[in-house]
Biotite code that builds the C-alpha atoms (Angstrom):
import biotite.structure as struc

atoms = struc.array([
    struc.Atom([9.956, 3.247, 20.386], chain_id="A", res_id=1, res_name="MET", atom_name="CA", element="C"),
    struc.Atom([6.770, 5.239, 20.848], chain_id="A", res_id=2, res_name="ALA", atom_name="CA", element="C"),
    struc.Atom([3.701, 4.589, 22.968], chain_id="A", res_id=3, res_name="LYS", atom_name="CA", element="C"),
    struc.Atom([0.653, 4.604, 20.729], chain_id="A", res_id=4, res_name="VAL", atom_name="CA", element="C"),
    struc.Atom([-3.072, 4.135, 20.805], chain_id="A", res_id=5, res_name="GLU", atom_name="CA", element="C"),
    struc.Atom([-4.781, 3.111, 17.500], chain_id="A", res_id=6, res_name="ILE", atom_name="CA", element="C"),
    struc.Atom([-8.398, 3.922, 17.816], chain_id="A", res_id=7, res_name="GLU", atom_name="CA", element="C"),
    struc.Atom([-9.584, 2.044, 14.687], chain_id="A", res_id=8, res_name="SER", atom_name="CA", element="C"),
    struc.Atom([-7.715, -0.432, 12.527], chain_id="A", res_id=9, res_name="ALA", atom_name="CA", element="C"),
    struc.Atom([-8.951, -3.389, 10.487], chain_id="A", res_id=10, res_name="PHE", atom_name="CA", element="C"),
    struc.Atom([-7.554, -6.845, 10.757], chain_id="A", res_id=11, res_name="VAL", atom_name="CA", element="C"),
    struc.Atom([-5.990, -8.019, 7.421], chain_id="A", res_id=12, res_name="GLU", atom_name="CA", element="C"),
    struc.Atom([-5.065, -11.375, 6.021], chain_id="A", res_id=13, res_name="GLN", atom_name="CA", element="C"),
    struc.Atom([-1.824, -12.792, 7.579], chain_id="A", res_id=14, res_name="TRP", atom_name="CA", element="C"),
    struc.Atom([-0.146, -13.809, 4.356], chain_id="A", res_id=15, res_name="THR", atom_name="CA", element="C"),
    struc.Atom([-1.193, -14.321, 0.686], chain_id="A", res_id=16, res_name="LYS", atom_name="CA", element="C"),
    struc.Atom([-1.433, -18.032, 1.289], chain_id="A", res_id=17, res_name="ASN", atom_name="CA", element="C"),
    struc.Atom([-2.743, -18.133, 4.857], chain_id="A", res_id=18, res_name="GLU", atom_name="CA", element="C"),
    struc.Atom([-5.658, -15.991, 6.040], chain_id="A", res_id=19, res_name="GLU", atom_name="CA", element="C"),
    struc.Atom([-5.766, -16.748, 9.754], chain_id="A", res_id=20, res_name="GLN", atom_name="CA", element="C"),
    struc.Atom([-2.951, -15.320, 11.795], chain_id="A", res_id=21, res_name="HIS", atom_name="CA", element="C"),
    struc.Atom([-1.140, -16.993, 14.683], chain_id="A", res_id=22, res_name="PRO", atom_name="CA", element="C"),
    struc.Atom([-1.847, -16.315, 18.364], chain_id="A", res_id=23, res_name="ALA", atom_name="CA", element="C"),
    struc.Atom([1.155, -14.013, 18.726], chain_id="A", res_id=24, res_name="TRP", atom_name="CA", element="C"),
    struc.Atom([0.674, -11.675, 15.742], chain_id="A", res_id=25, res_name="GLY", atom_name="CA", element="C"),
    struc.Atom([-1.711, -10.137, 13.224], chain_id="A", res_id=26, res_name="MET", atom_name="CA", element="C"),
    struc.Atom([-1.671, -7.553, 10.392], chain_id="A", res_id=27, res_name="LYS", atom_name="CA", element="C"),
    struc.Atom([-3.812, -4.474, 10.496], chain_id="A", res_id=28, res_name="THR", atom_name="CA", element="C"),
    struc.Atom([-4.563, -1.573, 8.231], chain_id="A", res_id=29, res_name="ALA", atom_name="CA", element="C"),
    struc.Atom([-5.454, 1.892, 9.638], chain_id="A", res_id=30, res_name="GLU", atom_name="CA", element="C"),
    struc.Atom([-7.423, 3.873, 7.139], chain_id="A", res_id=31, res_name="PRO", atom_name="CA", element="C"),
    struc.Atom([-6.908, 7.694, 6.708], chain_id="A", res_id=32, res_name="HIS", atom_name="CA", element="C"),
    struc.Atom([-9.822, 9.591, 5.389], chain_id="A", res_id=33, res_name="SER", atom_name="CA", element="C"),
    struc.Atom([-10.672, 13.145, 4.316], chain_id="A", res_id=34, res_name="ARG", atom_name="CA", element="C"),
    struc.Atom([-13.981, 14.878, 3.938], chain_id="A", res_id=35, res_name="LYS", atom_name="CA", element="C"),
    struc.Atom([-15.254, 15.358, 0.346], chain_id="A", res_id=36, res_name="LYS", atom_name="CA", element="C"),
    struc.Atom([-16.636, 18.601, -0.826], chain_id="A", res_id=37, res_name="GLU", atom_name="CA", element="C"),
    struc.Atom([-20.054, 17.116, -1.655], chain_id="A", res_id=38, res_name="GLY", atom_name="CA", element="C"),
    struc.Atom([-20.229, 15.421, 1.721], chain_id="A", res_id=39, res_name="GLY", atom_name="CA", element="C"),
    struc.Atom([-19.058, 12.004, 2.967], chain_id="A", res_id=40, res_name="GLY", atom_name="CA", element="C"),
    struc.Atom([-15.550, 10.793, 3.266], chain_id="A", res_id=41, res_name="TYR", atom_name="CA", element="C"),
    struc.Atom([-12.966, 9.133, 1.073], chain_id="A", res_id=42, res_name="GLU", atom_name="CA", element="C"),
    struc.Atom([-10.022, 6.965, 2.134], chain_id="A", res_id=43, res_name="THR", atom_name="CA", element="C"),
    struc.Atom([-6.798, 8.582, 0.975], chain_id="A", res_id=44, res_name="VAL", atom_name="CA", element="C"),
    struc.Atom([-4.292, 6.164, 2.495], chain_id="A", res_id=45, res_name="GLY", atom_name="CA", element="C"),
    struc.Atom([-3.726, 3.363, 4.934], chain_id="A", res_id=46, res_name="ARG", atom_name="CA", element="C"),
    struc.Atom([-1.000, 2.531, 7.428], chain_id="A", res_id=47, res_name="THR", atom_name="CA", element="C"),
    struc.Atom([-0.210, -1.251, 7.623], chain_id="A", res_id=48, res_name="PHE", atom_name="CA", element="C"),
    struc.Atom([1.178, -2.653, 10.954], chain_id="A", res_id=49, res_name="ARG", atom_name="CA", element="C"),
    struc.Atom([2.062, -5.995, 12.403], chain_id="A", res_id=50, res_name="THR", atom_name="CA", element="C"),
    struc.Atom([0.594, -6.355, 15.839], chain_id="A", res_id=51, res_name="ILE", atom_name="CA", element="C"),
    struc.Atom([2.692, -8.667, 18.099], chain_id="A", res_id=52, res_name="LYS", atom_name="CA", element="C"),
    struc.Atom([2.078, -9.785, 21.719], chain_id="A", res_id=53, res_name="VAL", atom_name="CA", element="C"),
    struc.Atom([4.483, -11.580, 24.114], chain_id="A", res_id=54, res_name="SER", atom_name="CA", element="C"),
    struc.Atom([3.640, -14.970, 25.560], chain_id="A", res_id=55, res_name="ARG", atom_name="CA", element="C"),
    struc.Atom([3.543, -13.433, 29.040], chain_id="A", res_id=56, res_name="ALA", atom_name="CA", element="C"),
    struc.Atom([0.822, -10.923, 28.015], chain_id="A", res_id=57, res_name="SER", atom_name="CA", element="C"),
    struc.Atom([-1.969, -13.585, 27.903], chain_id="A", res_id=58, res_name="GLY", atom_name="CA", element="C"),
    struc.Atom([-3.473, -11.989, 24.784], chain_id="A", res_id=59, res_name="ILE", atom_name="CA", element="C"),
    struc.Atom([-4.727, -14.506, 22.176], chain_id="A", res_id=60, res_name="ASP", atom_name="CA", element="C"),
    struc.Atom([-5.065, -12.728, 18.820], chain_id="A", res_id=61, res_name="LEU", atom_name="CA", element="C"),
    struc.Atom([-6.872, -15.752, 17.156], chain_id="A", res_id=62, res_name="THR", atom_name="CA", element="C"),
    struc.Atom([-10.164, -14.334, 18.488], chain_id="A", res_id=63, res_name="GLN", atom_name="CA", element="C"),
    struc.Atom([-9.868, -11.615, 15.844], chain_id="A", res_id=64, res_name="PHE", atom_name="CA", element="C"),
    struc.Atom([-10.697, -12.359, 12.147], chain_id="A", res_id=65, res_name="ARG", atom_name="CA", element="C"),
    struc.Atom([-10.066, -10.559, 8.821], chain_id="A", res_id=66, res_name="LYS", atom_name="CA", element="C"),
    struc.Atom([-12.386, -7.519, 8.688], chain_id="A", res_id=67, res_name="GLY", atom_name="CA", element="C"),
    struc.Atom([-12.742, -7.077, 12.425], chain_id="A", res_id=68, res_name="ASP", atom_name="CA", element="C"),
    struc.Atom([-12.269, -3.543, 13.656], chain_id="A", res_id=69, res_name="ARG", atom_name="CA", element="C"),
    struc.Atom([-9.887, -3.349, 16.637], chain_id="A", res_id=70, res_name="VAL", atom_name="CA", element="C"),
    struc.Atom([-8.336, -0.805, 19.018], chain_id="A", res_id=71, res_name="GLN", atom_name="CA", element="C"),
    struc.Atom([-4.657, -1.462, 19.867], chain_id="A", res_id=72, res_name="VAL", atom_name="CA", element="C"),
    struc.Atom([-2.596, 0.028, 22.776], chain_id="A", res_id=73, res_name="PHE", atom_name="CA", element="C"),
    struc.Atom([1.153, -0.467, 23.072], chain_id="A", res_id=74, res_name="GLY", atom_name="CA", element="C"),
    struc.Atom([4.594, 0.461, 21.853], chain_id="A", res_id=75, res_name="LYS", atom_name="CA", element="C"),
    struc.Atom([5.472, 0.926, 18.222], chain_id="A", res_id=76, res_name="GLU", atom_name="CA", element="C"),
    struc.Atom([8.872, 0.198, 16.747], chain_id="A", res_id=77, res_name="VAL", atom_name="CA", element="C"),
    struc.Atom([10.259, 0.026, 13.255], chain_id="A", res_id=78, res_name="THR", atom_name="CA", element="C"),
    struc.Atom([11.880, -3.262, 12.421], chain_id="A", res_id=79, res_name="GLU", atom_name="CA", element="C"),
    struc.Atom([14.347, -3.473, 9.523], chain_id="A", res_id=80, res_name="THR", atom_name="CA", element="C"),
    struc.Atom([14.925, -6.661, 7.536], chain_id="A", res_id=81, res_name="ARG", atom_name="CA", element="C"),
    struc.Atom([16.880, -7.374, 4.359], chain_id="A", res_id=82, res_name="GLU", atom_name="CA", element="C"),
    struc.Atom([15.822, -9.670, 1.510], chain_id="A", res_id=83, res_name="HIS", atom_name="CA", element="C"),
    struc.Atom([17.770, -9.997, -1.842], chain_id="A", res_id=84, res_name="ASP", atom_name="CA", element="C"),
    struc.Atom([19.934, -7.024, -0.978], chain_id="A", res_id=85, res_name="GLY", atom_name="CA", element="C"),
    struc.Atom([16.970, -4.734, -0.388], chain_id="A", res_id=86, res_name="LYS", atom_name="CA", element="C"),
    struc.Atom([16.016, -3.224, 2.994], chain_id="A", res_id=87, res_name="LYS", atom_name="CA", element="C"),
    struc.Atom([12.400, -3.439, 4.202], chain_id="A", res_id=88, res_name="TYR", atom_name="CA", element="C"),
    struc.Atom([10.959, -1.478, 7.125], chain_id="A", res_id=89, res_name="TYR", atom_name="CA", element="C"),
    struc.Atom([8.029, -2.886, 9.087], chain_id="A", res_id=90, res_name="ASP", atom_name="CA", element="C"),
    struc.Atom([5.892, -0.985, 11.627], chain_id="A", res_id=91, res_name="LEU", atom_name="CA", element="C"),
    struc.Atom([5.438, -3.336, 14.486], chain_id="A", res_id=92, res_name="VAL", atom_name="CA", element="C"),
    struc.Atom([3.256, -2.527, 17.489], chain_id="A", res_id=93, res_name="LEU", atom_name="CA", element="C"),
    struc.Atom([4.009, -4.635, 20.602], chain_id="A", res_id=94, res_name="TRP", atom_name="CA", element="C"),
    struc.Atom([0.502, -4.593, 22.161], chain_id="A", res_id=95, res_name="ALA", atom_name="CA", element="C"),
    struc.Atom([-0.321, -4.264, 25.835], chain_id="A", res_id=96, res_name="ASP", atom_name="CA", element="C"),
    struc.Atom([-4.034, -4.392, 25.083], chain_id="A", res_id=97, res_name="ARG", atom_name="CA", element="C"),
    struc.Atom([-6.173, -5.227, 22.025], chain_id="A", res_id=98, res_name="VAL", atom_name="CA", element="C"),
    struc.Atom([-10.017, -4.731, 21.961], chain_id="A", res_id=99, res_name="GLU", atom_name="CA", element="C"),
    struc.Atom([-12.789, -4.967, 19.475], chain_id="A", res_id=100, res_name="ARG", atom_name="CA", element="C"),
    struc.Atom([-13.696, -1.417, 18.428], chain_id="A", res_id=101, res_name="ALA", atom_name="CA", element="C"),
    struc.Atom([-17.318, -0.245, 18.248], chain_id="A", res_id=102, res_name="GLN", atom_name="CA", element="C"),
    struc.Atom([-18.945, -0.809, 14.865], chain_id="A", res_id=103, res_name="GLY", atom_name="CA", element="C"),
    struc.Atom([-16.404, -3.465, 13.666], chain_id="A", res_id=104, res_name="GLY", atom_name="CA", element="C"),
    struc.Atom([-17.598, -6.127, 11.213], chain_id="A", res_id=105, res_name="ALA", atom_name="CA", element="C"),
    struc.Atom([-17.571, -8.886, 13.717], chain_id="A", res_id=106, res_name="ALA", atom_name="CA", element="C"),
    struc.Atom([-19.092, -6.833, 16.545], chain_id="A", res_id=107, res_name="THR", atom_name="CA", element="C"),
    struc.Atom([-21.949, -5.318, 14.494], chain_id="A", res_id=108, res_name="ALA", atom_name="CA", element="C"),
    struc.Atom([-25.213, -6.769, 15.855], chain_id="A", res_id=109, res_name="ALA", atom_name="CA", element="C"),
    struc.Atom([-28.744, -6.061, 14.743], chain_id="A", res_id=110, res_name="PRO", atom_name="CA", element="C"),
    struc.Atom([-30.333, -3.381, 16.832], chain_id="A", res_id=111, res_name="PRO", atom_name="CA", element="C"),
    struc.Atom([-32.550, -4.670, 19.609], chain_id="A", res_id=112, res_name="ALA", atom_name="CA", element="C"),
    struc.Atom([-36.301, -4.129, 18.935], chain_id="A", res_id=113, res_name="PRO", atom_name="CA", element="C"),
    struc.Atom([-37.442, -1.251, 20.935], chain_id="A", res_id=114, res_name="SER", atom_name="CA", element="C"),
    struc.Atom([-40.908, -0.885, 22.555], chain_id="A", res_id=115, res_name="GLN", atom_name="CA", element="C"),
    struc.Atom([-42.919, 2.118, 21.395], chain_id="A", res_id=116, res_name="PRO", atom_name="CA", element="C"),
    struc.Atom([-43.200, 4.664, 24.135], chain_id="A", res_id=117, res_name="GLU", atom_name="CA", element="C"),
    struc.Atom([-46.621, 5.061, 25.561], chain_id="A", res_id=118, res_name="PRO", atom_name="CA", element="C"),
    struc.Atom([-48.674, 8.062, 24.356], chain_id="A", res_id=119, res_name="ASP", atom_name="CA", element="C"),
    struc.Atom([-49.105, 9.768, 27.649], chain_id="A", res_id=120, res_name="VAL", atom_name="CA", element="C"),
    struc.Atom([-50.765, 12.796, 26.184], chain_id="A", res_id=121, res_name="TRP", atom_name="CA", element="C"),
    struc.Atom([-53.752, 10.879, 24.682], chain_id="A", res_id=122, res_name="ASN", atom_name="CA", element="C"),
    struc.Atom([-54.099, 8.373, 27.599], chain_id="A", res_id=123, res_name="THR", atom_name="CA", element="C"),
    struc.Atom([-56.986, 9.063, 29.916], chain_id="A", res_id=124, res_name="PRO", atom_name="CA", element="C"),
    struc.Atom([-55.929, 9.761, 33.448], chain_id="A", res_id=125, res_name="GLY", atom_name="CA", element="C"),
    struc.Atom([-57.166, 7.990, 36.491], chain_id="A", res_id=126, res_name="ASN", atom_name="CA", element="C"),
    struc.Atom([-58.424, 11.014, 38.383], chain_id="A", res_id=127, res_name="TYR", atom_name="CA", element="C"),
    struc.Atom([-61.048, 10.997, 41.216], chain_id="A", res_id=128, res_name="THR", atom_name="CA", element="C"),
    struc.Atom([-61.834, 14.670, 41.764], chain_id="A", res_id=129, res_name="ASP", atom_name="CA", element="C"),
    struc.Atom([-63.900, 16.532, 39.234], chain_id="A", res_id=130, res_name="GLU", atom_name="CA", element="C"),
    struc.Atom([-61.897, 19.830, 39.243], chain_id="A", res_id=131, res_name="THR", atom_name="CA", element="C"),
    struc.Atom([-61.493, 21.143, 35.726], chain_id="A", res_id=132, res_name="PRO", atom_name="CA", element="C"),
    struc.Atom([-58.066, 22.295, 34.626], chain_id="A", res_id=133, res_name="PHE", atom_name="CA", element="C"),
])
């Protein structure tokens, strides 16, 4: 068991037949990128995890939807299961805290309209004396 902090992971579909995940768990994919020679980045791999929370934590994961970008803090374990004689290993993160990450699909909002800054150099001053500069 290792204490981990995932800075940016994307919420994935729960199963092939059911997109929305339950309140106690969700699937995530953490992309791994490298810089291209011509500029920009390309995704070279992803780490898939199942995020789980205990009932006592008070965290409700249904607030997150597929495509949301999240930050997760907690303890990671590898769970082993067997199906048809074959072993499968799942990365499970028991979350202490889950937050929306900046720039996620669900948190992206249009920028607020900004007021142009006043042009102080071309605005006449309100001076009373006639002393030249």
